[in-house]
Structure formats: structure tokens, C-alpha cells
C-alpha positions as CSV (number, residue, x, y, z in Angstrom):
1,M,-54.2,1.4,21.3
2,S,-55.6,3.5,18.5
3,G,-59.1,4.9,18.2
4,F,-62.0,5.2,20.7
5,E,-63.6,1.9,21.5
6,V,-67.3,1.4,22.3
7,I,-67.3,-1.9,24.2
8,P,-70.4,-4.0,25.0
9,A,-70.5,-5.7,28.4
10,V,-71.2,-9.4,28.7
11,D,-71.5,-10.0,32.4
12,L,-71.8,-13.6,33.4
13,K,-73.6,-15.0,36.4
14,G,-74.5,-18.7,36.7
15,G,-73.8,-19.2,33.0
16,N,-76.3,-16.4,32.0
17,C,-75.6,-13.0,30.6
18,V,-76.9,-10.5,33.2
19,Q,-76.9,-6.8,34.2
20,L,-77.1,-5.9,37.8
21,R,-78.1,-2.5,39.4
22,Q,-75.0,-1.1,41.2
23,G,-73.3,-4.5,41.3
24,K,-75.8,-5.9,43.8
25,Q,-76.2,-9.7,43.3
26,D,-80.0,-9.7,43.8
27,A,-80.7,-6.5,41.7
28,V,-80.9,-8.2,38.3
29,I,-82.3,-5.8,35.7
30,F,-81.5,-8.0,32.7
31,S,-80.9,-11.7,32.3
32,A,-80.6,-13.9,29.2
33,E,-79.4,-17.4,28.4
34,N,-76.8,-18.1,25.8
35,P,-74.1,-15.4,26.4
36,V,-72.1,-16.9,23.6
37,A,-74.8,-15.9,21.1
38,I,-75.1,-12.5,22.7
39,A,-71.4,-11.9,22.4
40,R,-71.4,-13.0,18.8
41,E,-74.3,-10.6,18.0
42,W,-72.4,-7.6,19.4
43,V,-69.5,-8.5,17.1
44,V,-71.8,-8.8,14.2
45,Q,-73.1,-5.3,15.0
46,G,-69.5,-4.0,14.8
47,A,-68.0,-4.4,18.3
48,K,-64.2,-4.6,18.1
49,R,-63.8,-5.5,21.8
50,L,-66.0,-7.2,24.3
51,H,-65.9,-6.6,28.1
52,I,-66.6,-9.9,30.0
53,I,-67.0,-9.9,33.7
54,D,-67.3,-13.2,35.7
55,L,-69.6,-11.9,38.4
56,D,-69.5,-15.3,40.2
57,G,-65.7,-14.8,40.4
58,A,-66.1,-11.3,41.7
59,F,-68.6,-12.3,44.4
60,M,-67.5,-15.9,45.3
61,K,-63.8,-15.7,44.7
62,E,-63.8,-18.5,42.2
63,Q,-64.1,-18.4,38.4
64,G,-67.4,-20.0,37.9
65,N,-67.8,-19.1,34.2
66,F,-64.5,-20.0,32.7
67,S,-66.0,-22.6,30.3
68,V,-68.4,-19.9,29.0
69,I,-65.6,-17.4,28.5
70,K,-63.5,-20.0,26.6
71,E,-66.5,-20.8,24.4
72,I,-66.9,-17.1,23.6
73,T,-63.2,-16.6,22.8
74,E,-63.2,-19.7,20.5
75,S,-66.6,-19.1,18.9
76,E,-66.9,-18.5,15.2
77,G,-67.7,-14.9,14.6
78,V,-65.8,-13.7,17.6
79,K,-62.4,-15.3,17.3
80,G,-60.2,-13.1,15.2
81,E,-62.9,-10.5,14.9
82,A,-62.9,-8.9,18.3
83,K,-60.5,-8.5,21.2
84,I,-61.7,-9.6,24.6
85,Q,-61.0,-8.3,28.0
86,V,-62.0,-10.3,31.1
87,G,-62.3,-9.5,34.8
88,G,-64.0,-10.8,37.9
89,G,-62.1,-12.5,40.7
90,I,-58.8,-12.8,39.0
91,R,-56.6,-13.0,42.1
92,T,-53.8,-15.3,41.2
93,Y,-51.1,-15.6,38.5
94,E,-52.5,-19.0,37.4
95,A,-56.0,-17.5,36.9
96,A,-54.6,-14.7,34.7
97,V,-52.5,-17.1,32.6
98,K,-55.4,-19.5,32.2
99,L,-57.4,-16.6,30.5
100,L,-54.5,-15.3,28.5
101,E,-53.8,-18.7,27.1
102,I,-57.4,-19.1,25.7
103,G,-57.1,-15.9,23.7
104,V,-58.2,-13.2,26.1
105,D,-56.5,-9.9,25.0
106,R,-56.2,-8.4,28.4
107,V,-57.1,-9.4,32.0
108,I,-58.7,-7.0,34.3
109,F,-57.5,-6.9,37.9
110,G,-59.6,-5.2,40.6
111,T,-59.1,-6.0,44.3
112,A,-55.8,-7.9,43.6
113,A,-54.1,-4.6,42.4
114,L,-54.4,-3.2,45.9
115,K,-53.9,-6.4,47.9
116,S,-51.3,-8.1,45.7
117,P,-49.4,-5.5,43.7
118,Q,-46.6,-8.0,42.9
119,L,-49.2,-10.0,40.9
120,I,-49.8,-7.1,38.6
121,E,-46.1,-6.5,38.2
122,T,-45.4,-10.2,37.4
123,V,-48.2,-10.5,34.7
124,A,-47.1,-7.2,33.2
125,D,-43.5,-8.3,33.1
126,V,-44.2,-11.7,31.6
127,F,-47.0,-10.8,29.2
128,S,-46.5,-7.0,28.7
129,S,-48.4,-4.0,30.2
130,E,-50.8,-4.1,27.2
131,R,-52.3,-7.3,28.5
132,V,-53.0,-5.8,32.0
133,M,-55.9,-3.6,32.8
134,V,-56.7,-2.5,36.4
135,A,-60.3,-1.7,37.4
136,L,-60.7,1.2,39.8
137,D,-64.2,1.3,41.0
138,A,-65.1,4.4,43.0
139,R,-67.9,5.2,45.5
140,G,-67.8,8.8,46.5
141,G,-64.4,9.1,44.8
142,K,-62.9,6.4,46.9
143,V,-61.9,3.0,45.6
144,A,-64.2,0.1,46.5
145,I,-62.9,-3.5,46.6
146,D,-64.2,-7.1,47.1
147,G,-67.1,-6.9,44.6
148,W,-67.7,-3.3,45.7
149,R,-68.6,-4.4,49.2
150,E,-65.7,-2.6,51.0
151,V,-64.8,1.1,50.4
152,T,-61.2,1.9,51.1
153,G,-59.9,5.3,52.0
154,I,-57.9,5.6,48.8
155,E,-58.7,8.3,46.3
156,A,-59.2,6.8,42.8
157,K,-56.8,9.3,41.3
158,A,-54.1,8.3,43.8
159,A,-54.7,4.7,43.1
160,A,-54.4,5.3,39.4
161,K,-50.8,6.5,39.9
162,K,-50.0,3.4,42.1
163,V,-51.2,0.8,39.6
164,E,-49.6,2.6,36.6
165,E,-46.3,2.1,38.5
166,M,-47.1,-1.6,39.0
167,G,-47.3,-1.9,35.2
168,A,-51.0,-1.5,34.3
169,G,-51.2,-0.7,30.6
170,S,-54.7,0.6,30.9
171,L,-57.4,1.5,33.5
172,L,-61.1,0.8,33.8
173,F,-62.9,3.5,35.8
174,T,-66.4,2.8,37.1
175,N,-68.3,5.3,39.2
176,I,-70.5,2.9,41.3
177,D,-72.7,5.8,42.5
178,V,-74.4,5.9,39.1
179,E,-73.7,2.4,37.8
180,G,-76.7,0.5,36.5
181,L,-79.1,3.4,37.2
182,M,-79.1,4.6,33.5
183,G,-79.3,8.2,34.7
184,G,-76.2,9.5,33.0
185,V,-72.6,9.9,34.0
186,E,-71.1,12.3,36.6
187,R,-68.9,14.3,34.4
188,E,-66.6,16.0,37.0
189,I,-65.3,12.8,38.6
190,I,-64.6,11.3,35.1
191,E,-62.8,14.4,33.8
192,E,-60.6,14.5,37.0
193,F,-59.8,10.8,36.7
194,V,-58.9,10.8,33.0
195,G,-56.8,14.0,33.6
196,A,-54.9,12.3,36.4
197,A,-54.1,9.1,34.5
198,S,-51.2,8.7,32.1
199,V,-52.3,5.4,30.5
200,P,-55.5,4.8,28.4
201,V,-58.7,5.0,30.5
202,V,-61.9,3.2,29.7
203,I,-65.1,4.5,31.4
204,A,-68.0,2.5,32.8
205,G,-71.0,3.3,35.0
206,G,-74.1,5.2,34.3
207,V,-73.5,5.7,30.6
208,S,-77.0,6.0,29.3
209,S,-77.1,8.1,26.1
210,A,-75.3,8.8,22.8
211,E,-74.4,12.2,24.4
212,D,-72.7,10.5,27.3
213,V,-70.6,8.4,24.9
214,K,-69.7,11.4,22.8
215,W,-68.7,13.4,25.8
216,I,-66.5,10.6,27.2
217,K,-64.7,10.4,23.9
218,E,-64.2,14.2,23.9
219,V,-62.8,14.3,27.4
220,G,-59.9,12.0,26.4
221,A,-60.9,8.5,27.5
222,S,-59.8,5.7,25.2
223,G,-63.1,3.8,25.4
224,V,-66.4,3.3,27.1
225,V,-68.2,0.1,28.4
226,L,-71.9,-0.1,27.8
227,G,-74.1,-2.4,29.9
228,S,-77.6,-1.7,31.2
229,A,-78.4,1.1,28.7
230,L,-77.5,-1.2,25.8
231,Y,-79.6,-4.2,27.1
232,K,-82.6,-2.0,28.0
233,G,-82.6,-0.3,24.6
234,K,-81.6,3.2,25.8
235,I,-78.6,3.2,23.5
236,N,-78.4,1.9,19.9
237,F,-75.0,0.3,19.6
238,K,-74.8,0.7,15.8
239,L,-75.3,4.4,16.2
240,V,-72.6,5.0,18.8
241,K,-70.0,2.3,17.8
242,S,-67.8,4.6,15.6
């Protein structure tokens, strides 16, 4: 993957585009109808990749927003213009294939990577590592799973090595401690994680200024996901996209 990517988040809950504070279901800080139009607008503004998370899938263990995701991947103005990565409750081979078949560029596995490593290996073998991203979400430096509700004893850096061996072609690192707070990133933990990984790393969580984006690029990450700060107007996408 060439070039640093600034990636708008389109998080889906009940068919709406939402942003949650620290991933808590009831802490909605932004909500809007018509996520397809929102996705299209980010592409119009220059997004080359969209980050779509099915929050219902993450929380309730079933893909509740598949039809919306399909509509986004097939919509005029998005199809052929931007790559799409999708995560949220992808826990079976069938669920991954279903997304890849509708034009999703890469699927994001979270909990499944630690609970079903053979799933990652299989998808990477059949579709290539480039189509497989693993999300490592950390609280206090330790990986959290099951919609961030359970914190494991596994260090994020150690988990990175494990999932790379499974065949993950890229990693998504989210620091839950600052996610959705729009107070900036914790630089030390990001620098350590990027330094420990040998595949491209995309950073999410707490990114709240153009300075954060610039620093993340300089530290060697391959991209950054922007959520709350984008929707609340703290970051102007057009100014940071290149």
C-alpha cells in the first residue's frame, strides 16, 4: 500500500451513521440518517478509503447493517472511487466472504483473531493478506475484545506479532483510553506499537487535530482513521487528506 491514508469513519448503528464515546453503546455523540450519502460525501471531498464499522455486529454478534454496507459499496460516487474496509462482528469465514464478494477491499477482524486464529489464516490464504486487517484495541496497553467489554492480559505489541504470523496484511490500532474524547492521541503507546509491527499500521482513537494527523504520519503509520473529531468539526478533512 503506497502513501499515507486519511480515512473517514462511517460507523453504523441501527442503519444510522453514529459516533460513540469510548465505544459505549449509549454514549452517542453524533448521529445522522443516510450513511450512504455521508459516505459518498467523504469520497467527494477526496477520501480514497472509507472505514465502516457495523456496531450492531460488534455488540450483538450479528451483522445488522449488511444491506447498508452493500448500498455504500455499490453506490455511484463510491464504487471505483474509494476502497472500503469493514469491521464489526466478523466472526466466521462466511461473514468475511459475504463482504469481500460485494466489493469490500479488506475485512477487519477483532475478537476473532484471538479466539479463532485459523479463521484469519484461512481468509488470508484464500483471498491474500492484503484483504485481511486485524484490529487490536488497547486499554492500558492490553488488548480488549468483545466490543471492548473484556480486557485480556495480552500486550498489544505481543498480539501484533501473533496476528502477523496468522497472515494479517495490516493492523488497526485503537487506544480506547482516549477514543471518542477528542483530546488528542497518546504518542508513546502509538510510537511503541508502530515500531513493533512489521506490516502497515493504521491508527485510530483520540485523533483530534491536524497536528495529530501529521505526527501519526511522521511516526511511520500507514494511515489514520478519523471519527468524532471529523463529525464534530474539530478537523477539516480537506485540509488533512493529503
